[in-house]
TIDREN-33446 format. One line per 3 residues: their letters; for each residue x, z, y of N, C-alpha, C. Coordinates in Angstrom, 1 decimal, padded with zeros to 4 digits. Layout:
REM TIDREN-33446
a	X Z Y X Z Y X Z Y ~ ...
END
This chain:
REM TIDREN-33446
xxx	136.8 071.0 119.4 137.1 070.3 118.5 139.0 071.0 117.8 ~ 139.4 070.7 118.5 140.4 072.1 118.0 140.4 073.2 117.7 ~ 139.7 073.2 118.2 139.3 074.9 117.4 139.3 075.3 116.2
xxx	137.9 073.9 115.8 137.8 073.8 114.1 138.5 073.5 113.6 ~ 139.2 072.7 113.8 140.6 072.0 113.3 141.8 073.3 113.1 ~ 141.8 073.9 113.9 142.9 075.0 113.8 141.9 076.2 113.0
xxx	140.9 076.3 113.0 140.5 077.5 111.8 139.7 077.3 110.9 ~ 139.4 076.1 110.6 138.7 075.8 109.3 139.2 076.2 108.1 ~ 140.4 076.2 107.3 141.4 076.9 106.6 140.8 078.3 106.4
xxx	140.6 078.5 108.1 141.1 080.1 107.2 139.5 080.9 107.6 ~ 138.6 079.7 107.9 136.6 080.3 107.8 137.2 080.4 106.4 ~ 137.6 079.1 105.8 137.3 078.8 104.1 137.8 080.5 103.4
xxx	139.0 080.6 103.7 139.5 082.0 103.3 138.7 083.0 103.1 ~ 138.4 083.6 104.2 136.9 084.8 104.9 136.2 084.1 104.2 ~ 135.5 083.0 103.7 134.2 082.6 102.5 134.9 083.2 101.5
xxx	136.7 083.3 101.2 136.2 083.7 099.4 136.6 084.7 099.9 ~ 136.8 086.0 100.8 136.8 086.8 100.7 135.8 087.9 100.8 ~ 134.4 086.4 101.2 132.8 087.5 101.2 132.6 087.6 099.8
xxx	133.2 086.0 099.6 132.3 086.0 098.1 133.0 087.7 097.2 ~ 134.3 087.5 097.3 134.9 088.0 096.2 134.1 089.7 096.6 ~ 134.1 090.3 098.2 133.3 091.3 098.5 131.8 091.6 097.5
xxx	131.5 090.5 097.2 130.0 090.0 096.8 130.0 090.6 095.4 ~ 130.9 089.4 094.8 131.0 089.9 093.4 131.7 091.1 092.8 ~ 132.1 092.0 093.5 132.6 093.4 093.3 131.6 094.1 093.4
xxx	130.8 094.0 094.4 129.7 094.9 094.2 129.1 094.5 093.1 ~ 128.3 093.7 092.8 127.6 093.4 091.6 128.6 093.3 090.0 ~ 129.4 093.9 090.3 130.0 094.2 088.9 130.2 095.6 088.8
xxx	129.9 096.0 089.7 129.8 097.6 090.0 128.3 097.9 089.2 ~ 127.5 096.8 090.0 126.3 097.3 089.5 125.7 096.9 088.3 ~ 126.4 095.8 087.2 125.9 095.8 086.3 125.5 094.3 085.9
xxx	125.7 093.7 087.6 125.1 091.8 087.3 126.3 091.3 086.7 ~ 126.4 090.3 086.2 128.1 090.1 085.7 127.5 089.0 086.1 ~ 126.1 087.9 086.0 126.2 086.6 085.7 126.5 086.3 087.3
xxx	126.0 087.4 088.6 126.5 086.9 090.5 128.0 087.3 090.4 ~ 128.2 088.3 089.7 129.9 088.0 090.0 130.7 086.8 089.2 ~ 130.3 086.4 088.2 130.5 085.1 087.5 131.0 084.1 088.7
xxx	129.4 084.0 089.4 129.0 082.9 090.4 130.2 083.2 091.7 ~ 130.3 084.4 091.9 131.1 085.3 093.0 132.2 084.6 093.0 ~ 132.6 084.8 091.5 133.9 084.3 091.2 134.6 082.8 091.4
xxx	133.3 081.7 091.2 133.7 080.2 091.6 133.3 080.2 092.3 ~ 132.7 080.5 093.3 132.6 080.2 094.8 133.8 080.1 095.4 ~ 134.4 082.0 095.6 136.0 082.3 095.3 137.5 081.2 095.0
xxx	137.1 081.0 093.9 138.4 079.6 093.6 138.0 078.4 094.0 ~ 136.8 078.1 094.5 136.6 076.8 095.4 137.0 077.2 096.8 ~ 136.6 077.7 097.3 136.9 078.7 098.7 138.8 078.4 098.4
xxx	139.0 079.3 097.3 141.4 079.7 097.7 141.8 077.8 097.3 ~ 141.1 076.9 096.8 141.7 075.5 095.9 141.4 075.3 097.8 ~ 140.0 075.0 098.0 140.6 074.0 099.5 140.4 074.5 101.1
xxx	141.2 075.6 100.7 141.6 076.7 102.3 143.4 076.0 102.5 ~ 143.4 076.0 101.4 145.1 075.4 101.0 145.1 074.0 101.5 ~ 144.0 072.8 100.7 143.9 071.8 100.8 143.6 071.6 102.3
xxx	142.5 071.7 103.0 142.0 071.6 104.5 143.3 071.9 105.1 ~ 144.0 072.8 105.4 144.8 073.4 105.8 146.1 072.4 105.5 ~ 146.3 071.9 104.3 147.7 070.6 104.5 146.9 069.7 105.6
xxx	145.6 069.1 104.9 145.6 067.7 105.2 145.1 067.8 106.9 ~ 144.8 069.2 107.5 144.6 069.0 109.1 146.0 069.2 109.9 ~ 147.3 069.5 108.9 148.2 070.3 109.2 147.7 071.4 110.2
xxx	147.0 072.8 109.4 146.9 073.8 110.9 147.4 075.1 109.7 ~ 148.5 074.8 108.9 149.1 075.9 108.2 149.4 076.9 109.2 ~ 149.8 077.9 109.4 150.0 079.3 110.3 150.3 080.1 109.4
xxx	150.9 081.3 109.7 151.6 082.8 109.3 150.4 083.7 109.0 ~ 149.1 083.2 110.0 147.8 084.0 109.8 147.4 083.2 108.6 ~ 147.3 082.1 108.6 146.7 081.3 106.9 146.9 081.6 106.4
xxx	148.4 082.3 105.8 148.5 082.6 104.8 148.8 084.6 104.5 ~ 148.6 085.4 105.3 148.3 086.5 105.3 146.8 086.5 105.1 ~ 145.8 085.6 105.7 144.6 086.2 105.3 144.5 086.0 103.8
xxx	145.3 084.5 103.4 144.8 083.8 101.5 145.8 085.0 101.1 ~ 146.3 086.3 101.3 147.0 087.0 100.4 145.7 088.4 100.3 ~ 145.5 088.7 101.3 144.2 089.7 101.4 143.4 089.4 100.8
xxx	143.1 088.0 101.0 141.2 087.5 100.6 141.6 087.2 099.0 ~ 142.5 086.7 098.5 143.0 087.1 096.8 142.5 088.9 096.3 ~ 143.4 089.2 097.2 143.4 090.6 096.8 142.2 091.2 096.6
xxx	140.8 090.5 097.3 139.8 091.7 097.1 139.2 090.6 095.5 ~ 139.5 089.4 095.4 138.5 088.0 094.7 139.0 088.3 093.5 ~ 141.3 088.1 093.2 141.7 087.9 091.9 142.3 089.2 091.8
xxx	142.3 090.7 092.6 143.1 091.8 092.6 142.0 092.9 092.1 ~ 140.8 093.1 093.2 140.4 094.3 092.9 139.3 093.9 091.7 ~ 139.1 092.6 091.3 137.7 092.2 090.8 138.3 092.0 089.2
xxx	139.2 091.7 089.2 139.8 092.0 087.6 140.2 093.7 087.0 ~ 141.1 094.3 088.2 140.5 095.7 088.1 139.4 096.6 087.8 ~ 138.4 096.3 087.9 137.5 097.2 088.4 136.1 096.7 086.6
xxx	137.0 095.2 086.3 136.2 094.6 085.1 137.4 095.8 084.1 ~ 138.2 096.1 084.0 138.8 097.0 083.2 138.6 098.1 083.0 ~ 137.9 098.2 084.3 137.5 099.9 084.8 135.8 099.8 083.9
xxx	135.2 099.6 084.5 134.3 098.9 083.4 134.0 099.2 082.2 ~ 135.6 097.7 081.5 135.3 098.3 080.2 135.7 099.0 079.3 ~ 136.6 099.9 079.9 137.4 101.3 079.6 135.7 102.4 080.0
xxx	135.1 102.4 081.1 134.2 103.2 081.1 133.4 103.9 079.5 ~ 132.8 103.6 079.0 132.2 103.8 077.5 133.0 105.0 077.1 ~ 133.9 105.1 077.3 135.4 105.8 076.5 135.7 107.3 077.0
xxx	135.2 107.1 078.5 135.6 108.8 078.4 136.6 109.4 079.2 ~ 137.2 110.6 078.2 138.8 111.0 078.3 139.6 110.9 077.8 ~ 138.9 109.9 076.3 139.3 110.3 074.9 140.2 108.7 074.3
xxx	141.7 109.1 073.9 142.7 108.0 073.4 143.6 108.1 072.5 ~ 143.0 107.4 071.5 143.9 108.2 070.5 143.2 109.0 069.9 ~ 141.8 109.6 070.0 141.9 111.2 069.6 141.6 111.5 070.5
xxx	142.3 111.8 071.5 143.1 112.4 072.1 142.1 112.5 073.9 ~ 142.6 113.8 074.4 141.2 114.1 075.6 142.1 114.9 076.5 ~ 142.0 113.4 077.5 142.8 113.3 078.5 141.8 114.4 079.9
xxx	143.1 114.7 081.1 142.1 115.8 081.9 141.1 114.5 082.8 ~ 141.7 113.0 082.5 141.0 112.6 083.5 140.4 111.4 082.9 ~ 139.0 110.0 083.6 138.5 109.3 082.9 139.7 108.5 082.2
xxx	139.8 107.6 081.2 140.6 106.7 081.2 140.4 104.9 082.0 ~ 139.0 105.3 082.4 138.5 104.1 082.3 139.7 103.6 084.2 ~ 140.0 104.6 085.0 141.0 104.5 085.9 141.9 103.8 085.6
xxx	143.0 103.6 084.3 143.6 103.2 083.7 143.6 101.5 084.3 ~ 142.3 101.5 084.2 142.0 100.0 084.4 142.3 099.7 086.2 ~ 142.5 100.0 086.9 142.8 099.7 088.5 143.8 099.6 087.6
xxx	144.6 099.8 087.2 146.3 099.1 087.3 146.3 098.2 087.4 ~ 145.6 096.8 086.8 145.7 095.9 087.2 145.2 095.0 088.8 ~ 144.7 095.8 089.5 144.3 095.3 090.6 145.5 096.3 091.8
xxx	146.4 097.6 091.2 147.7 097.6 091.7 148.9 096.4 091.9 ~ 148.8 095.8 090.8 149.8 094.6 089.9 149.9 093.4 090.4 ~ 148.1 093.1 090.9 148.1 092.2 091.4 148.1 092.5 092.8
xxx	148.6 093.4 093.4 148.6 093.3 095.0 150.4 093.1 095.2 ~ 150.5 093.9 093.9 152.2 093.4 093.9 152.8 092.1 093.7 ~ 151.8 091.7 092.8 152.5 090.0 092.4 152.2 089.5 093.8
xxx	150.7 089.4 094.7 150.7 088.9 095.4 152.0 089.1 096.6 ~ 152.5 090.2 096.8 153.8 090.0 098.0 155.0 089.7 097.7 ~ 155.1 089.5 096.1 156.5 089.0 095.4 156.1 087.4 096.0
xxx	155.1 086.7 095.5 154.6 085.4 096.1 154.5 085.2 097.5 ~ 154.5 086.0 097.9 154.8 085.3 099.7 155.9 085.2 100.0 ~ 157.0 086.2 098.9 158.3 086.0 099.6 159.6 085.6 098.8
xxx	158.5 084.7 098.1 159.6 083.9 096.8 158.7 082.3 097.5 ~ 160.3 081.3 097.6 160.2 080.4 098.3 159.8 079.2 097.0 ~ 160.9 079.8 095.8 160.8 078.9 094.8 159.8 077.7 094.0
xxx	158.3 079.2 094.4 157.1 078.9 093.4 157.0 077.6 094.1 ~ 157.1 076.2 093.9 156.0 075.5 094.4 155.2 074.2 093.0 ~ 156.3 074.7 092.2 155.6 073.7 091.2 155.6 074.1 090.0
xxx	155.8 075.4 089.9 155.7 076.6 088.8 155.0 077.9 089.1 ~ 155.0 079.0 088.4 154.6 080.2 089.1 155.8 081.3 088.2 ~ 156.3 081.8 089.1 156.7 083.7 088.2 156.1 083.9 087.6
xxx	155.2 084.4 086.2 154.6 085.7 085.5 153.2 084.5 085.7 ~ 152.1 085.3 085.9 150.3 084.9 085.9 150.3 085.1 087.1 ~ 149.4 083.8 087.4 148.7 084.5 088.8 147.3 085.0 088.9
xxx	147.3 085.1 090.0 146.0 086.4 090.0 144.7 085.6 089.8 ~ 144.5 084.6 090.3 143.1 083.8 089.7 143.2 083.5 089.0 ~ 144.3 083.2 087.4 143.9 082.8 086.3 144.1 084.1 085.3
xxx	144.5 085.7 086.3 144.5 086.2 085.7 143.0 087.5 085.2 ~ 142.6 087.2 086.6 141.0 087.4 086.8 140.2 086.3 085.8 ~ 140.0 085.5 085.4 139.7 084.5 084.6 139.8 085.0 083.6
xxx	140.9 085.5 083.0 141.4 086.2 081.8 140.4 087.4 081.5 ~ 140.9 088.0 082.6 140.0 089.4 082.4 138.6 089.9 082.1 ~ 138.3 088.9 083.8 136.7 089.0 083.5 135.7 087.9 082.2
xxx	136.6 086.7 081.9 135.8 086.0 081.2 135.3 086.3 079.8 ~ 137.1 087.1 079.2 136.6 088.2 078.2 135.2 089.3 078.2 ~ 135.3 090.1 079.2 134.1 091.0 079.6 132.7 089.8 079.6
xxx	132.9 088.8 080.5 131.5 088.4 080.4 130.9 087.9 079.3 ~ 132.1 087.2 078.4 131.5 086.9 076.8 131.4 087.7 076.2 ~ 131.9 088.9 076.2 131.3 089.8 075.5 129.5 090.5 076.0
xxx	129.7 090.2 077.1 128.3 090.7 077.6 127.5 090.0 077.4 ~ 127.3 088.4 077.3 126.8 087.7 077.1 126.5 087.5 075.5 ~ 127.2 087.4 075.2 127.2 086.7 073.7 127.6 088.1 072.2
xxx	128.4 088.9 072.9 128.3 089.7 072.5 130.2 089.5 071.2 ~ 130.6 088.3 072.0 132.0 087.7 070.8 132.9 089.0 071.5 ~ 134.4 088.6 071.2 134.8 089.8 071.9 135.2 091.4 071.9
xxx	133.8 092.0 070.9 133.3 093.0 070.2 135.0 093.5 069.9 ~ 135.4 093.1 069.0 136.6 094.2 068.6 137.3 094.4 069.1 ~ 137.7 094.1 070.5 138.0 094.4 071.7 137.6 095.2 072.4
xxx	136.7 095.2 073.2 135.6 095.8 073.7 135.5 097.3 073.2 ~ 134.9 097.3 071.8 134.7 098.2 071.3 136.2 099.2 070.9 ~ 137.5 098.8 070.9 138.2 099.8 071.0 139.3 100.2 071.8
xxx	139.6 101.6 072.8 140.1 101.6 073.6 141.3 101.4 073.8 ~ 142.2 101.1 072.8 143.5 101.4 072.7 143.9 099.5 073.2 ~ 143.1 098.9 072.5 143.4 097.3 072.5 142.9 096.8 074.2
xxx	142.4 097.8 074.6 141.9 097.7 076.0 142.9 098.0 077.0 ~ 143.7 099.1 076.7 144.4 100.3 077.7 146.2 099.0 077.6 ~ 146.1 098.6 076.2 146.9 097.2 076.2 147.1 096.2 076.7
xxx	145.8 095.9 077.2 145.7 094.7 077.4 145.3 094.3 078.6 ~ 145.4 095.9 079.2 145.0 096.1 081.1 146.6 096.2 081.3 ~ 147.8 096.8 080.1 149.4 096.9 080.2 150.2 095.8 080.7
xxx	149.4 094.5 079.2 150.2 093.7 079.1 150.2 092.5 080.3 ~ 149.2 092.7 080.7 148.2 091.5 081.8 149.0 091.9 083.0 ~ 148.9 093.0 083.5 149.6 094.3 085.0 151.1 093.6 084.8
xxx	151.9 093.4 083.3 153.8 092.7 083.2 153.3 091.9 083.6 ~ 152.8 091.1 083.1 152.2 089.4 083.6 152.6 088.6 084.4 ~ 151.9 089.7 085.0 151.2 089.3 086.9 153.1 088.7 087.2
xxx	153.8 090.2 086.9 155.1 090.2 087.7 156.5 089.6 087.1 ~ 155.7 089.2 086.1 157.1 088.8 084.7 157.7 087.8 085.1 ~ 158.7 087.5 084.8 159.5 086.0 085.4 159.5 085.0 084.6
xxx	158.1 085.0 083.1 158.2 083.6 082.4 157.7 083.0 083.6 ~ 157.9 081.9 083.4 157.3 080.6 083.8 156.2 080.0 083.9 ~ 155.0 079.9 084.2 154.0 079.5 084.4 152.9 077.8 084.8
xxx	152.6 077.3 084.4 153.0 076.2 084.8 151.8 076.1 086.4 ~ 152.0 075.3 087.1 151.6 075.0 088.3 150.8 073.5 088.3 ~ 149.6 073.4 088.2 148.8 072.0 088.7 149.4 071.0 089.4
xxx	150.4 071.0 089.9 151.2 069.9 090.8 152.0 069.6 090.3 ~ 152.0 067.9 091.0 152.4 066.9 089.8 153.6 066.3 090.4 ~ 154.9 066.9 090.7 156.2 066.5 091.1 156.7 064.7 090.9
xxx	156.5 064.3 090.3 156.6 063.0 089.4 154.8 062.1 089.2 ~ 155.3 060.7 089.0 154.5 060.4 088.8 155.0 059.7 087.2 ~ 156.1 060.2 087.0 157.0 060.1 085.7 156.3 060.6 084.4
xxx	155.7 059.9 083.4 155.3 060.2 081.9 155.7 061.7 081.4 ~ 157.2 061.9 081.5 158.0 062.8 080.8 157.5 063.9 081.4 ~ 157.6 063.6 082.9 157.5 065.3 084.3 156.2 065.9 083.8
xxx	155.3 065.1 083.0 153.9 065.5 082.9 153.3 066.1 081.9 ~ 154.3 066.1 080.6 153.8 065.8 079.2 153.3 067.3 078.7 ~ 153.9 068.3 079.9 152.8 070.0 079.5 151.7 069.7 080.1
xxx	150.7 068.9 081.2 149.9 069.2 082.2 149.2 068.5 081.3 ~ 150.1 067.5 080.6 148.5 066.7 079.8 148.3 067.4 078.4 ~ 149.0 067.9 078.4 149.0 068.9 076.9 147.5 070.3 077.2
xxx	148.1 070.7 078.5 147.2 071.7 078.6 145.6 070.6 078.8 ~ 145.9 069.7 080.0 144.0 069.0 080.3 143.4 068.8 079.0 ~ 144.5 068.5 077.7 143.7 067.6 076.8 143.1 068.6 075.8
xxx	143.9 069.5 075.7 143.6 071.3 074.9 142.7 071.8 075.4 ~ 142.6 072.2 077.0 142.0 072.5 077.7 140.1 071.9 077.7 ~ 140.0 070.7 077.4 138.7 070.2 077.4 138.3 070.8 076.4
xxx	139.0 070.2 074.8 138.4 070.6 073.8 138.3 072.1 073.5 ~ 138.9 073.2 073.9 138.7 074.0 074.0 137.7 074.7 074.4 ~ 136.9 073.9 075.7 135.8 074.3 076.4 134.6 073.2 076.1
xxx	135.2 072.4 075.2 133.6 071.7 074.6 133.6 072.7 073.3 ~ 134.0 073.4 072.4 133.8 073.7 071.5 133.0 074.6 071.5 ~ 134.0 075.3 072.7 133.2 076.9 072.7 132.4 077.4 074.3
xxx	132.6 076.3 074.7 131.5 076.9 076.6 132.3 078.1 076.7 ~ 131.2 079.0 077.2 131.2 080.2 077.9 133.1 080.7 077.2 ~ 132.6 080.9 075.8 133.3 081.9 075.2 135.1 081.0 075.6
xxx	134.8 080.2 075.4 137.0 079.3 075.9 137.2 079.1 076.9 ~ 136.5 080.1 077.7 137.3 080.4 079.4 138.5 080.5 079.2 ~ 138.3 082.6 078.6 138.9 082.8 078.2 140.5 082.2 077.4
xxx	140.0 081.8 076.2 140.4 080.8 075.2 141.2 079.9 076.0 ~ 141.5 079.3 077.5 141.4 078.4 077.8 142.6 078.7 078.9 ~ 142.6 080.7 079.2 143.8 081.1 079.7 145.1 081.5 079.2
xxx	144.6 081.9 077.6 145.9 082.2 076.3 146.2 080.9 076.0 ~ 145.3 079.8 075.9 146.2 078.7 075.6 147.4 078.1 077.0 ~ 146.9 078.0 078.0 147.5 077.6 078.8 149.3 078.9 079.3
xxx	149.1 079.9 078.5 149.9 081.3 079.0 151.1 080.3 077.7 ~ 150.1 079.7 076.3 151.3 079.3 075.2 151.7 078.2 075.4 ~ 151.0 077.3 076.3 151.8 076.0 076.4 152.7 076.3 077.4
xxx	152.6 077.2 078.3 153.9 077.6 079.6 155.1 077.9 079.0 ~ 154.7 078.8 078.2 156.1 079.4 077.0 156.8 078.1 076.3 ~ 155.6 077.3 075.8 156.9 075.9 074.6 157.5 075.4 075.5
xxx	157.0 075.3 076.9 157.3 074.2 077.9 158.0 074.7 078.8 ~ 158.6 075.9 079.0 159.3 076.8 079.7 160.7 075.4 080.3 ~ 161.3 075.1 079.5 162.7 073.9 079.4 162.0 073.2 080.7
xxx	160.9 073.0 081.2 160.4 071.7 081.5 159.8 072.4 083.2 ~ 159.5 073.4 083.7 158.7 073.8 084.5 159.9 074.4 085.2 ~ 160.5 073.9 086.4 161.0 073.5 087.5 160.8 072.9 088.6
END
């Protein structure tokens, strides 16, 4: 029984990693629906591994390391591959200039900065009730959500038909991952209403966005999250 108690959270973390690996494979193959399902599973496992570790008091340094390594695949490799796939049709051309390499490799910059962000997060003890920069799961929802909506509904075609906008999206989101901008964490520091205004605004607006736009609303929700975090910078501490 002690073995299960001590390792259940780690098993969930490894399940996150497994789902992320499967999702990455299917993304490369162009099976975006399976990738979406795998990301949902990874997100669920990523949430519950920490929840279970705290509930069972089985937190460990091993679990901390496993969590970052699993997130690196599910929420680091997959968004990088997403931008890789998005830039793939443009070959070596950017702004009419032919480069000596395919510009799709620029998309992997997201993966590099995701790794850097996870390492910084592990060393920063301040980020309990807020994040510094955009966290990797949210960045993954933004990038893959945009691409999935484009593939399924044709929405955001203005973005995916323009290689310059895609490169800018890659660079901006990579910077956001390690930026000093405070981003909201859904942890309640107190039960006082005034301390939770940002979360209430986010939840209320998020419900409306998802109800109106459904699948297309998923990446829009992340943009809304960033805007709300910017508006309430002073209250995030």
